[in-house]
C-alpha positions as CSV (number, residue, x, y, z in Angstrom):
1,M,-28.1,13.8,15.2
2,K,-24.5,11.6,16.0
3,T,-21.1,13.3,17.4
4,I,-18.0,11.9,16.2
5,L,-15.1,12.4,17.4
6,V,-12.3,12.1,14.5
7,T,-9.0,11.9,15.9
8,G,-5.9,13.1,13.4
9,G,-9.0,14.6,11.6
10,A,-6.9,17.1,9.4
11,G,-5.0,14.5,7.9
12,Y,-5.0,13.3,4.7
13,I,-8.0,10.5,5.6
14,G,-9.3,12.1,8.1
15,S,-10.1,15.0,6.3
16,H,-11.8,13.7,3.1
17,T,-13.9,11.0,5.9
18,C,-15.0,14.1,7.7
19,V,-16.3,15.0,4.3
20,E,-18.0,11.8,3.9
21,L,-19.6,12.6,7.9
22,L,-21.2,16.1,7.1
23,N,-22.2,15.1,4.4
24,E,-24.3,12.1,6.2
25,N,-25.2,14.5,8.9
26,Y,-23.6,13.6,11.8
27,N,-21.9,16.6,14.1
28,V,-18.1,16.2,13.8
29,I,-15.5,17.4,15.9
30,V,-11.8,16.8,15.1
31,V,-8.5,16.5,17.6
32,D,-5.4,17.1,15.9
33,N,-2.0,17.8,16.9
34,L,-1.0,18.8,13.3
35,C,2.7,17.9,12.9
36,N,1.8,16.0,10.3
37,S,-1.3,17.7,8.8
38,C,-3.0,21.5,8.3
39,E,-5.6,23.2,10.0
40,E,-6.3,24.4,6.3
41,S,-7.9,21.2,5.5
42,L,-10.8,21.6,8.3
43,K,-11.2,24.4,6.3
44,R,-11.4,23.6,2.9
45,V,-13.8,20.8,4.3
46,E,-16.0,23.3,5.4
47,R,-15.9,25.2,1.9
48,I,-17.0,21.4,0.1
49,T,-20.1,20.6,2.7
50,G,-20.7,23.8,4.1
51,K,-21.3,22.7,8.0
52,N,-18.5,23.8,10.4
53,I,-16.5,21.2,12.0
54,K,-15.4,21.8,16.2
55,F,-11.5,21.6,16.2
56,Y,-9.3,21.1,19.0
57,K,-5.5,21.9,18.9
58,I,-4.4,18.3,21.5
59,D,-2.1,15.6,21.2
60,C,-3.7,12.2,22.2
61,C,-0.7,10.9,23.6
62,K,-1.5,13.9,26.9
63,K,-4.4,12.6,28.2
64,R,-5.2,15.7,31.0
65,L,-6.0,17.2,27.6
66,L,-7.6,15.0,25.8
67,E,-10.1,13.9,27.6
68,K,-11.6,18.3,28.2
69,V,-12.9,17.0,24.6
70,F,-15.1,14.3,26.5
71,V,-16.0,16.7,28.9
72,E,-17.2,19.4,26.8
73,N,-18.8,16.8,24.3
74,K,-21.6,14.0,24.3
75,I,-19.8,11.9,21.7
76,D,-21.5,8.9,20.1
77,A,-18.7,7.3,18.3
78,I,-14.9,7.7,17.5
79,I,-12.7,7.6,14.6
80,H,-9.1,7.8,15.7
81,F,-6.4,7.8,12.6
82,A,-4.2,9.9,14.2
83,G,-0.8,8.5,14.6
84,L,2.4,8.3,13.2
85,K,2.5,5.6,9.9
86,A,6.1,6.1,8.3
87,V,7.1,2.9,7.7
88,G,10.6,3.9,7.0
89,E,10.4,6.2,9.5
90,S,9.1,4.1,12.1
91,V,12.5,2.5,11.3
92,K,14.7,5.2,12.2
93,M,12.7,5.9,15.8
94,P,11.1,3.3,16.6
95,L,10.8,4.5,20.2
96,E,9.0,7.5,19.5
97,Y,6.4,4.9,17.2
98,Y,5.9,2.9,19.8
99,Q,5.3,5.3,22.1
100,N,3.3,7.9,20.2
101,N,0.8,5.2,18.6
102,L,0.6,3.2,21.8
103,I,-0.1,5.6,24.2
104,S,-2.6,7.7,21.7
105,T,-4.8,4.8,21.4
106,L,-4.7,3.7,25.3
107,N,-5.9,6.9,26.3
108,I,-8.6,7.1,24.1
109,I,-10.0,3.2,25.3
110,D,-9.8,4.9,28.8
111,L,-11.1,7.9,28.4
112,M,-14.0,6.0,26.0
113,R,-14.9,3.2,28.9
114,K,-14.7,6.7,31.4
115,H,-17.0,8.7,29.4
116,D,-19.1,6.1,28.4
117,V,-18.9,6.3,24.2
118,K,-18.8,3.0,23.5
119,S,-18.2,2.7,19.6
120,L,-14.7,2.8,17.6
121,V,-13.3,2.4,14.2
122,F,-9.7,2.1,14.4
123,S,-7.5,2.6,11.3
124,S,-5.0,-0.3,11.2
125,S,-2.4,-0.7,7.5
126,A,-2.7,-4.2,5.4
127,T,1.2,-4.2,7.0
128,V,-0.5,-6.6,9.5
129,Y,-0.8,-9.4,7.0
130,G,3.2,-8.9,6.1
131,D,4.2,-10.7,3.4
132,P,1.2,-12.8,2.4
133,K,1.1,-16.3,1.2
134,S,-0.9,-15.5,-1.5
135,V,-3.5,-13.3,-3.3
136,P,-5.8,-11.8,-2.8
137,I,-6.2,-11.1,1.1
138,Y,-8.7,-12.7,3.4
139,E,-9.1,-11.2,7.1
140,D,-8.4,-14.8,8.5
141,F,-4.8,-14.6,7.2
142,D,-1.9,-15.2,9.5
143,L,-0.7,-11.4,10.8
144,K,2.3,-10.9,11.6
145,V,4.4,-7.3,10.5
146,T,8.2,-6.3,9.4
147,N,8.6,-2.9,10.3
148,P,7.4,-1.1,14.1
149,Y,4.6,0.9,12.1
150,G,3.2,-2.5,11.7
151,R,3.8,-3.6,14.8
152,T,2.0,-0.9,16.5
153,K,-1.1,-1.5,14.8
154,L,-1.1,-5.1,15.1
155,M,-0.3,-4.8,19.0
156,L,-2.8,-1.7,19.4
157,E,-5.4,-4.9,17.0
158,D,-4.5,-7.0,20.1
159,V,-5.3,-4.8,22.5
160,L,-8.8,-3.8,21.3
161,R,-9.5,-7.7,20.8
162,D,-8.8,-7.9,23.7
163,F,-10.7,-4.9,25.3
164,A,-14.0,-6.4,23.5
165,N,-13.2,-9.6,24.9
166,V,-14.2,-8.9,28.4
167,N,-16.3,-5.4,27.5
168,K,-18.9,-6.8,25.4
169,D,-21.3,-3.9,25.2
170,F,-18.8,-2.0,23.4
171,N,-18.4,-2.2,19.4
172,I,-15.5,-2.1,17.7
173,A,-14.4,-2.2,13.7
174,L,-10.9,-2.8,12.6
175,L,-10.2,-1.6,9.2
176,R,-7.4,-3.2,7.4
177,Y,-7.5,-0.6,4.1
178,F,-4.2,-0.9,1.7
179,N,-2.9,2.2,-0.3
180,P,-4.9,5.3,-0.4
181,I,-4.3,7.8,-3.0
182,G,-6.5,10.2,-4.8
183,A,-8.3,13.4,-3.4
184,H,-11.4,14.9,-3.5
185,P,-12.8,15.8,-7.0
186,S,-13.3,19.5,-6.1
187,G,-9.4,19.6,-5.3
188,L,-9.4,21.2,-2.5
189,I,-8.1,18.7,-0.4
190,G,-5.8,15.9,-0.5
191,E,-2.2,14.6,0.2
192,D,-0.1,17.1,0.9
193,P,3.0,15.1,3.3
194,N,5.9,17.0,5.1
195,G,9.4,16.9,2.9
196,I,10.3,14.4,1.0
197,P,7.1,12.3,0.3
198,N,7.1,8.3,1.9
199,N,4.2,7.4,-0.5
200,L,3.9,6.5,-4.7
201,M,1.2,8.6,-5.7
202,P,2.6,11.7,-4.1
203,Y,6.7,11.5,-5.3
204,I,4.6,11.0,-9.1
205,T,2.7,14.1,-9.2
206,Q,5.8,16.8,-7.7
207,V,7.5,14.8,-10.4
208,A,5.2,15.7,-12.8
209,I,4.8,19.4,-11.0
210,G,8.4,19.3,-11.5
211,K,9.1,19.6,-7.7
212,R,11.4,16.4,-7.9
213,E,13.4,15.2,-10.4
214,F,12.8,11.3,-11.2
215,L,10.5,8.6,-9.7
216,G,12.9,5.9,-8.5
217,I,11.3,2.1,-9.2
218,F,12.8,0.0,-7.4
219,G,13.2,-3.2,-8.9
220,N,11.4,-4.2,-12.5
221,D,12.3,-8.0,-12.4
222,Y,9.5,-8.8,-9.7
223,N,6.9,-11.8,-11.0
224,T,4.5,-9.0,-11.6
225,P,3.2,-9.2,-15.2
226,D,5.1,-6.3,-16.1
227,G,8.1,-6.6,-13.3
228,T,7.0,-4.2,-10.9
229,G,5.7,-4.3,-7.4
230,V,1.7,-4.2,-7.7
231,R,-0.4,-3.0,-4.4
232,D,-3.9,-2.4,-4.3
233,Y,-4.2,1.4,-4.7
234,V,-8.2,2.8,-3.4
235,H,-9.1,5.7,-3.7
236,V,-9.4,7.8,-1.0
237,C,-13.0,8.5,-1.2
238,D,-13.7,4.5,-1.2
239,L,-12.0,4.3,2.0
240,A,-13.5,6.8,3.8
241,R,-17.1,5.6,2.8
242,G,-16.0,2.8,4.1
243,H,-15.4,4.3,7.2
244,V,-18.9,6.0,7.4
245,L,-20.0,2.1,6.3
246,A,-18.4,0.8,9.2
247,L,-19.5,3.6,11.7
248,K,-23.3,2.4,10.5
249,K,-22.6,-1.4,11.2
250,L,-21.1,-0.7,14.7
251,F,-24.6,1.5,15.4
252,T,-26.4,-1.8,15.6
253,N,-24.5,-3.2,18.0
254,S,-21.9,-5.4,15.6
255,G,-19.4,-6.3,18.8
256,L,-15.8,-6.1,17.8
257,V,-15.3,-6.5,13.6
258,T,-12.7,-6.8,10.9
259,Y,-13.2,-5.6,7.3
260,N,-10.3,-5.0,4.2
261,L,-10.6,-2.4,2.8
262,G,-9.1,-2.0,-0.7
263,T,-10.5,-2.6,-4.7
264,G,-9.4,-6.5,-4.4
265,K,-7.6,-5.5,-7.6
266,G,-4.1,-5.4,-8.0
267,S,-1.7,-2.7,-10.3
268,S,1.7,-2.1,-10.5
269,V,3.8,0.5,-10.7
270,L,4.0,1.2,-13.7
271,D,0.1,0.9,-14.4
272,V,0.1,4.4,-11.6
273,L,2.2,5.6,-13.5
274,K,1.2,5.1,-17.2
275,G,-2.1,6.4,-15.6
276,M,-0.9,9.5,-13.9
277,E,0.9,10.1,-17.2
278,K,-2.4,10.2,-19.1
279,A,-4.1,12.1,-16.3
280,C,-1.7,14.9,-16.9
281,G,-0.9,14.7,-20.5
282,F,2.7,14.0,-20.6
283,E,5.6,11.2,-20.1
284,I,6.6,11.0,-16.5
285,K,10.6,10.6,-15.7
286,Y,11.5,7.8,-13.9
287,K,14.9,5.1,-13.1
288,I,14.8,1.6,-12.4
289,L,16.7,1.2,-9.2
290,E,17.8,-1.7,-7.0
291,R,14.9,-3.7,-4.6
292,R,14.3,-2.5,-1.8
293,P,14.8,-4.9,1.2
294,G,11.7,-6.0,2.5
295,D,9.1,-5.1,-0.1
296,I,6.8,-7.7,-1.3
297,A,5.7,-8.9,-4.8
298,Q,2.3,-7.9,-4.6
299,C,-0.3,-7.2,-2.2
300,Y,-4.2,-7.0,-2.9
301,A,-7.2,-7.4,-0.7
302,S,-10.1,-9.9,-1.2
303,C,-12.9,-7.1,-0.2
304,D,-15.4,-10.2,-0.7
305,K,-16.7,-9.6,3.7
306,A,-17.0,-5.4,3.2
307,Y,-19.2,-5.8,0.4
308,K,-21.2,-8.7,2.0
309,E,-21.7,-7.2,5.8
310,L,-21.2,-3.2,5.0
311,G,-22.2,-2.9,1.5
312,F,-18.8,-1.5,0.6
313,K,-17.4,-1.6,-2.9
314,A,-14.9,0.6,-4.4
315,Q,-17.1,2.9,-7.1
316,Y,-13.3,4.8,-9.0
317,S,-11.2,3.5,-10.6
318,L,-6.9,4.3,-11.3
319,E,-8.4,6.3,-13.7
320,D,-10.1,8.2,-11.6
321,M,-7.3,8.2,-8.9
322,C,-4.6,9.2,-11.1
323,R,-7.2,12.4,-12.4
324,D,-8.1,13.4,-8.5
325,S,-4.9,12.8,-7.5
326,W,-3.0,15.5,-10.3
327,N,-6.3,17.5,-10.0
328,W,-5.2,18.2,-6.3
329,Q,-1.4,18.4,-7.4
330,K,-1.9,21.1,-10.1
331,N,-4.3,23.5,-8.5
332,N,-1.7,23.4,-5.2
333,P,1.3,22.9,-5.8
334,N,2.4,23.8,-2.3
335,G,0.0,22.0,-0.9
336,Y,-2.0,24.2,1.8
337,K,-0.1,26.4,1.7
338,T,-1.0,27.5,-1.9
339,K,-2.4,30.8,-2.1
340,N,-4.3,30.2,-5.2
341,K,-8.2,30.9,-4.9
342,I,-9.6,27.3,-5.6
343,L,-13.6,27.2,-6.2
344,V,-15.4,23.4,-5.8
345,K,-16.6,22.3,-8.9
């Protein structure tokens, strides 16, 4: 049985990926400093799967502490989620983003080399495409970024490409995913942001639950079907499954591979809002605001390569994503701080 180290495994995407890994009978070790996550998520993953996770509360930027994990365990592969991830925050705090995201990943790569771990799935992002020349977006499009968060992802992709070029026995997957939403169908784990949400779906659900007054929609005059921005929203469980498929690809000695993970379809902000209104059964207040600088009209993926090489195809619809997001929020109005006893369905 292979052992997978998941950095940032207590976070939103990380916790859902732990579920998929455990269901596929991998041993799972999680490293997380809990700066934007909660250990409760891992306890709930264990409830969902009936299996145990070995957890280390360690910051990946602290190399000496991180090495303890490699010394104490025989690790077969790493899925690296750990990192700061808010675009707006990265503009305000660029140095913190460069320090955290670059140093943590460089530590991981160096310890992999030292302890003979040959496979890495790297959490990249569609932000590396910037404002694309056309849609859908293919993996061979030009790469350009418009904010420090995206720049850290592109820099690290370059580091990993250079590293793989001279270390042919290493296998690395660069996964560029689009806009994850949704939650585990059990309602036990989901997105639980600190403070004011940076992403669309948790903001909508917090308006629906009464924690926010209204949703602000930034612009309704884009060249899209309803004037609001179009994005590729992908269910977090589909995304988690994509990571496991990429891992299996690496175990065939694939070298370095790059894939988009999305649905291949664009949905507008109003599409998502209407989907949430259907899921919760009532209207959700919103206001049209001015466009935000740097926002683009539309962005969605071509997932042909991931389907051809990994067998990855999104299984959940936008309706499913909205239903599961609402199920998580209504059962957990205060996220993982909610004390209610929730039963797995």
